[in-house]
N, C-alpha and C positions, 0 to 999 in steps of 0.2 A: 414638648411638641416641637419647639424651635430646633432642638438638637436633632430630632428626626428629620426635619426639613433640610438642615445643613448636610446630614449624612446622605440623604437622597441625592442632593445636588452634587456632592463629591463623588458618589458612586457613578452617577450619570457622566460626570466629567471624565472619570477614569475609563469608563467604557468607550467614550467618544475618542479618546486618544489611542485606543487599541485598534481603531479602524485603519484600513490602509490609506496611504496618502492620496490615492486617486479618489477615494470616496470623500475625503475631506475638502477637496478643491471645489469651489463653487462652480456650478454649471451655469451656462448662459440662460437657460430657461428658469433657473431658480431665482434669478435677479433680473427681472424684465426692465428695470430702469437703465438708461444709457450710462455707460462708464465715462469718466472724464477723459481717459485715454487708455489704450491697451497696456501701457506701462504701469497702471495703477491696479491691475488685477493681481490677486494674491498668487504667490508661488506655490506649486504643488508640494514643494519641499519645506514649506513654512513650519518652523518648530513651535511647540507650545511655549507659553511663558516659562521662563526659568528664573533662577535666583537673581541674575543681572537685571531682569525686567522690573524688579522691585526696588531698584536704586534710583534716586533722583537727587541731583545736585550733590552727589557724594555721600548721601545717607540712605539708609534702608531699615526696614523693620528689624527689631531686635537690638538696634544700637542703643547704648546707654545715652541718656540725655546729656551727660557731660561731653561725650564724644560728638554728639550732634551739635552742641553749642560751639565746640572748638572748630567744627567744619563750617558751620553757617553763620556764626556770630549770634549776637543777641537778637531775639525775635522783635519784630516791629511792635507786637502786642501779644498778650497771653491771657487766657482765662481758664481756670481750673487746670486740666491736663492738656490743653491745646495751646500750641504756639502758632502765631500767624506771621507770615512773611509776604512780600509782594507776590501775588499770584499763586501762592500755595500755603497750605496749613499742615501742621503735624499734630497727631493725636498720640499721647503717651499713655501707657498703662504699666503700672509697677515700675516706673522710672525708665522704661524702655520704649523706643519708638514702635508704634503699632500700625498706624495708618497714615499715608500721605495723600492729601487731596490737592490736585492741581486745578486751579480755577481761572487762570489767565494765560495768555499766549507767551509770556516771557520765559516760562519754564517748560522744558520738554522731557519726555520719558527717555530712557536709554536708547530706544530705537528711533527717537526723533518725533514722536507724536506730540502735538500741541493742541490746546484749546483753540477752536476755530477751524481745524482741519475737517475736510469732508469725510463721510463714512467710507468712501472708497479708499482713502488714505489709511484708515484703520485696517481695512482688509489687506491692503498692500503690505503693511508692516507686521500684522499679527495673524492674518488669515481669517477664516470664518470663526465667529465666536462659538464658545461652548454652550452659551445660553444667549438667545437673542430675543429680548422683550423690550421694554422701555429702556433698559440698560443692557448693554452688551457685556458679557462676563467671560473671562478667560481663566482657565484653571490648568494645573499640571498635577497629575496623580501622584507625582513624587514630592509635591509641596502641598499636602492636603489641607493645611490651615491657612492658605493664602489665596487671595482672589485679586484679579486685575479687572476693574470695571470702567466702562466708558459710557457716559451719559450724553445724549444728543438733544439739540433743539434745532428744529428746521434742518435736519440731516447734517448738522455741523456739531463737532465735539463741543460740549458745553462744560464738561467736568470729567476729570480722570481721577479715579481713586484706586489705590493699590496698597496692599498690605494684608494684615492678619484678619481672619474672619472672627468676629465677636458676636455673641448673641446679646440680647438686651440686658442680661445680667452681667455682661462683661467677661464671660468665661471663654 
């Protein structure tokens, strides 16, 4: 059942990216909350997440743990297949980096998003999300096994997670 749900989400994401750019730009009526400034509105030419969006601090999903350690140094702590650094954590599967979780403001995404940024900043950098629930999710139909997720608390970014999509069994 979990595979079916992931397949549905990926199909919907692929369909969403086939829409014209004018349809994907947020309308003023769709977001009645005031914007911080006009400069924070998303660009109609906003591209979906791509491979560069899954890199943080010089590492990204698929990298071997030896290369990750060479890039970042020894983690502050580790437990099972997770390594913990100041403001971010890495989850490995089969000795390769699978998921990066940013939990503090000292670490930014490749586009400059940080924990503590407002929702309007997320839209400025990434455009409207492919899925907007409690967690905003961004997909790219050319990267079907990857997701870029942003969690909020009081309309501010509280966590950023990017990397491979795993089901509960780790497949």
